[in-house]
C-alpha positions in Angstrom: -108.8 -35.9 -97.2 -105.1 -35.4 -97.7 -104.8 -31.6 -97.6 -101.3 -31.5 -98.8 -102.4 -33.3 -102.0 -105.1 -30.7 -102.7 -102.6 -27.9 -102.1 -100.2 -29.6 -104.5 -102.9 -30.0 -107.1 -104.0 -26.4 -106.8 -100.4 -25.3 -107.2 -99.9 -27.6 -110.2 -102.9 -26.1 -111.8 -101.7 -22.6 -111.4 -98.3 -23.6 -112.8 -99.9 -25.2 -115.9 -102.1 -22.1 -116.5 -99.2 -19.7 -116.0 -97.2 -21.8 -118.6 -100.0 -21.4 -121.2 -101.9 -24.7 -120.9 -105.3 -23.3 -120.0 -106.7 -24.3 -123.4 -105.5 -27.9 -122.9 -107.0 -28.1 -119.5 -110.3 -26.7 -120.6 -110.4 -29.1 -123.6 -110.1 -32.1 -121.3 -112.6 -30.6 -118.8 -115.2 -30.1 -121.6 -114.7 -33.4 -123.5 -117.5 -35.9 -123.1 -117.7 -39.4 -124.8 -121.2 -38.7 -125.9 -120.0 -35.7 -127.9 -117.2 -37.3 -130.0 -117.5 -38.9 -133.4 -115.7 -41.8 -135.1 -113.2 -39.6 -136.8 -112.2 -38.1 -133.4 -112.0 -41.6 -132.0 -109.6 -42.7 -134.7 -107.4 -39.5 -134.2 -107.2 -40.1 -130.5 -106.5 -43.8 -131.0 -103.7 -42.9 -133.4 -102.3 -40.4 -130.9 -102.2 -42.9 -128.0 -100.6 -45.6 -130.1 -98.0 -43.2 -131.5 -97.2 -41.6 -128.1 -96.8 -44.9 -126.3 -93.3 -45.3 -124.9 -91.8 -42.2 -126.6 -91.4 -38.6 -125.5 -94.2 -36.1 -126.1 -92.0 -34.1 -128.5 -91.2 -37.2 -130.6 -94.9 -38.2 -130.6 -96.0 -34.8 -131.8 -93.6 -35.0 -134.7 -94.8 -38.5 -135.9 -98.5 -37.7 -135.2 -98.3 -34.4 -137.2 -96.7 -36.3 -140.1 -99.5 -38.8 -140.0 -102.2 -36.2 -139.9 -100.6 -34.1 -142.6 -100.0 -37.0 -145.0 -102.8 -39.5 -144.0 -100.1 -42.1 -144.8 -99.8 -44.7 -142.0 -96.4 -45.7 -143.3 -94.9 -42.5 -141.8 -95.1 -44.5 -138.5 -91.9 -46.6 -138.7 -92.4 -48.7 -135.6 -93.7 -52.1 -137.0 -96.1 -52.8 -134.1 -97.6 -49.3 -134.1 -97.8 -49.3 -137.9 -99.7 -52.6 -137.9 -102.1 -51.4 -135.1 -102.9 -48.2 -137.0 -103.5 -50.1 -140.3 -105.9 -52.4 -138.4 -107.6 -49.3 -136.8 -107.9 -47.6 -140.2 -109.9 -50.6 -141.4 -111.9 -51.2 -138.2 -112.3 -47.9 -136.3 -115.9 -47.4 -137.4 -116.9 -50.8 -136.0 -114.9 -50.2 -132.8 -116.5 -46.8 -132.3 -120.0 -48.3 -132.9 -119.2 -51.0 -130.3 -118.1 -48.4 -127.8 -121.3 -46.4 -128.3 -123.3 -49.6 -127.5 -121.5 -50.2 -124.2 -123.7 -49.5 -121.1 -120.9 -48.3 -118.8 -117.5 -46.7 -118.9 -116.1 -49.9 -117.4 -117.4 -51.9 -120.4 -115.9 -49.3 -122.7 -112.5 -49.6 -121.0 -112.7 -53.4 -121.1 -113.3 -53.2 -124.9 -110.6 -50.7 -125.4 -108.2 -53.1 -123.8 -108.9 -55.6 -126.6 -107.8 -53.2 -129.3 -104.3 -53.5 -130.9 -101.5 -51.8 -128.9 -103.8 -51.1 -125.9 -102.3 -52.1 -122.6 -103.3 -51.3 -119.1 -102.0 -47.7 -119.1 -102.7 -46.9 -122.8 -106.3 -48.1 -122.6 -106.9 -45.5 -119.8 -105.0 -42.9 -121.9 -107.4 -43.5 -124.8 -110.4 -43.6 -122.6 -109.5 -40.3 -121.0 -108.8 -38.7 -124.4 -112.2 -39.8 -125.8 -114.1 -38.3 -122.8 -114.4 -41.1 -120.4 -113.7 -39.6 -117.0 -110.6 -41.6 -115.9 -106.9 -41.1 -115.3 -104.0 -42.7 -117.1 -101.8 -44.5 -114.6 -98.6 -43.5 -116.2 -95.2 -43.2 -114.5 -95.7 -39.5 -113.6 -99.1 -40.1 -111.9 -97.8 -43.3 -110.2 -94.9 -41.3 -108.8 -97.3 -38.6 -107.4 -99.6 -41.2 -106.0 -96.7 -42.9 -104.2 -95.5 -39.6 -102.9 -98.8 -38.9 -101.3 -99.2 -42.5 -100.0 -101.8 -43.7 -102.5 -101.6 -47.2 -104.0 -104.1 -46.4 -106.8 -103.8 -43.5 -109.3 -107.6 -43.6 -110.0 -108.5 -43.2 -106.4 -106.0 -40.3 -105.9 -107.5 -38.5 -108.9 -111.1 -39.3 -107.8 -110.2 -37.8 -104.4 -108.8 -34.6 -106.0 -111.8 -34.4 -108.3 -114.3 -34.7 -105.5 -112.6 -31.9 -103.6 -112.0 -29.5 -106.5 -114.9 -30.2 -108.8 -112.5 -30.8 -111.8 -113.1 -33.9 -113.8 -110.8 -36.9 -113.1 -109.4 -36.5 -116.6 -108.6 -32.9 -115.9 -106.8 -33.8 -112.7 -104.8 -36.3 -114.7 -103.7 -33.8 -117.4 -102.8 -31.2 -114.9 -100.7 -33.6 -112.8 -99.0 -35.1 -115.9 -98.4 -31.7 -117.4 -96.8 -30.2 -114.3 -94.5 -33.2 -114.0 -93.6 -32.8 -117.6 -93.0 -29.1 -117.2 -90.8 -29.5 -114.1 -89.2 -32.8 -115.1 -90.6 -34.2 -111.9 -88.7 -31.8 -109.7 -91.9 -30.3 -108.3 -92.1 -33.2 -105.9 -88.7 -32.4 -104.5 -89.7 -28.8 -103.5 -89.6 -28.2 -99.8 -93.3 -27.2 -99.6 -94.5 -30.5 -101.2 -95.0 -32.8 -98.3 -96.4 -36.3 -98.2 -98.5 -37.5 -95.4 
């Protein structure tokens, strides 16, 4: 086990908690696919589509407008608007299909067929609906490379197995600390790679 990675993760978790993100961490830790409903699925699908490729701050603004107005046309990006309209019509069928899948791998494969779901966004949605995976976004890829991992999932699984936190929880803590520090946490003298 890469001890420095576990030390880094534990430090990252402390930073996130000190910055007031305990509730977010606990929410991801507690979320299980078997406990969500179709409305929650649609909400998380909308969040992932909206947040794709834009800052968290901008995504929150657009998402809040959508949830407040229930009008998909507040989403101005043509591709995202089209995907959300298709989801609005089909999300019950999509959710029912996900419930019928036998494995998380099958669920992720199905998610990848949905509009606006690519390799990273499919894992983002999967994590957000309680499937215990990590989103291989640029922040986690950077951390994985720093600690000599070629696979974000494996890095997060290794941390999970050592800490007892879910893979999705590891993901949100690592993402959040990179967001909070603008990635500079990896440049600190006490953050060493192996």
